[in-house]
N, C-alpha and C positions, 0 to 999 in steps of 0.2 A: 821765150821761148822754154817750154815745160822740157826738161832731161827726165825721163823714166829709165832706169836700169833693170833690166829683164837679164833671163838668162832661158832662152826659149828653146826649151826640151820637154815641155810638159803638155802634151795636147791637152787642147779644150779648154786648157789656162794662158799659156801664151806657148805661140810658135812662129817663125817665121827664117829668114835668109839673113846669115851674120854675114856683112861685108866690111871690112876697114873698121869693126871697132862698133859698128851701128846694126841695128836690127831692120832691115828691110821687108816688105810683105807682112808685117807684125799682124796675127789675127789671135784670138778668144779671148775668153772672158776678162781678162787682167789687162789685154791692150784695150779693150770697149772702156775698162773703169776708168783707165789713164784718158782715155780723149774726153771721156766725160768731165773728168777732173780739167783737165786744160777748155774744154768750153767754156764750162763755168768759171774758169779763171779769164776769160777771153781771150785766150793765148792758142800758137800752136804747140804739137809735142812732136818732141823726137825721141828715138829709141835707142839706148848704147848698151851694147853687150858687155855681160856680165859674165866671167866666163866659168866661176865656182859660186854654190850657194855661200861659203865661206865670206866670200867677197863683199856680201851684205851687210857682213857681222863685223868685219875686221875695224881695227881704230883707224883715224883719221880721215881727212878730206875725201867726200866721193866725189867723180865725176858726173854726177846727177842728184837731182833734185828728190827722186821718189823712187825706193825700189820696190819692185813685185818680184816675190821669189816664192810667194804661198808658204811663208816663213811662219811658224805656229809657238815656235818655243826658241828659247835660247839658253845656252849654260850661263850662269851665273860668270860676269867678268869676262863675256866677249865683246860685248859692248857697252858704251852710256849714252850710245844715240838712240831715241825712242822705236821700239819696235811695237807698234799698233796693228794688233790683227782686227782684218775688216771683213773675216767671215769666219764664223763660228763652227766646226764641223764635228758630225761624229765620227767616231771610229765604226766601222764595218767588217766583215767577214765574208770574203769570197773564196769558194770551194773550187777547186782545179777538177779539172775537165772529167770525164770517168770515175768521181769518188761516189762509190756506191753505199759508203754507210751514211744512214739518215742524219743528219743534224736539226735538231730542233730546240736545243737549250745549251747553254754555255756549260753545264756539265758533259753533253756529247762533245764538245769540242776539246776537253780533258785527254781524250783517248787519242788524236790526231795529230801528226806531227806538223805544227804551226810555224809559219815565219811572218816575222815583222822587222820594220829597220831599227837597227840598233838605236838606243837613247830615245827612242820614241815615246809618246804619248800610248800607243798601242803597243809597245812592247812593256810599258809598267803595266798595261792593262793585262795582257797574255799572265803576268807573272804573277801579279796580285788578283785579279779575279778568276781568270781560268784554272790556274795550277796545273797545267799541260803535265801526264805523266812524262811523256817522251821531251827533252829538252828542243826548244824552240831555235829555228834556224833563224839566226840574224844578221841581217845582209845590211851593208854598210848606206844602202841608196833605195829608196821605192822603185827604181828599176831593177834593182837585186833581187829585192821581193819577189818580184814579179814574173822576172826570169825563172826562180825558185820555185814559184806556183806553177808556172806553164810546162818546167821540165819533169815536174813529179816530185823533186826533192822536198816538197812539201804538199801536206794534204788539204790547207786554208790558209789564207792570208789573212792578216788582219792589218788594217790601215783606214787613213783619210776615208770617207764616202764616194764624194767626188773622186779624187783621184784613182779609186779601185773602178768606180763606174765607168769614166773615161776611156781608161784603158780598157775597158770591158767590150766598149761601145765600141772602138778602132779594131779590135782584135777578138771578138764573138767565138769563136771556133775555138780558140787559145785555153779559154775558161768556162770555168762551169758557172753555178749560179751565186746569187748572194743566199747567205743561212741566215743573215741577220745583221743588227746593227746595238 
């Protein structure tokens, strides 16, 4: 049995019901990818719940063979285990609903209140390329970024295009349009 670690709280990537440390009714891109890997190995697949993303990067033996959590980067020293990205993604800009100011270029973003996940590639991009006039709102998680955008705390969210697109698809009335990537 191929045991796969999941944190099933990412719509379209992985979702499911957690029961006694297992993920049942698992669905999503990463779930399908795990099933294809298991099929290629000629074995069954079982999904194990990982309660927090840090569990994927912590030191020590893990109770799973492969962990999927859309991990795109790691802080040095957190893990000696290989973290191999299976998907390279672009950063995108999702606008808040009702934003009247036109956004057609990176320089237009300088005048908006931007939000991103602290320590992410998006946050570094905001700092180095956009250089906003107003300090960006830095949330601890992607869900915090999306909550800040939906509440109007920020005008635009900068983050992984697939995640922003998946969230916008699930709640189209909560967000505005994409401004670019």
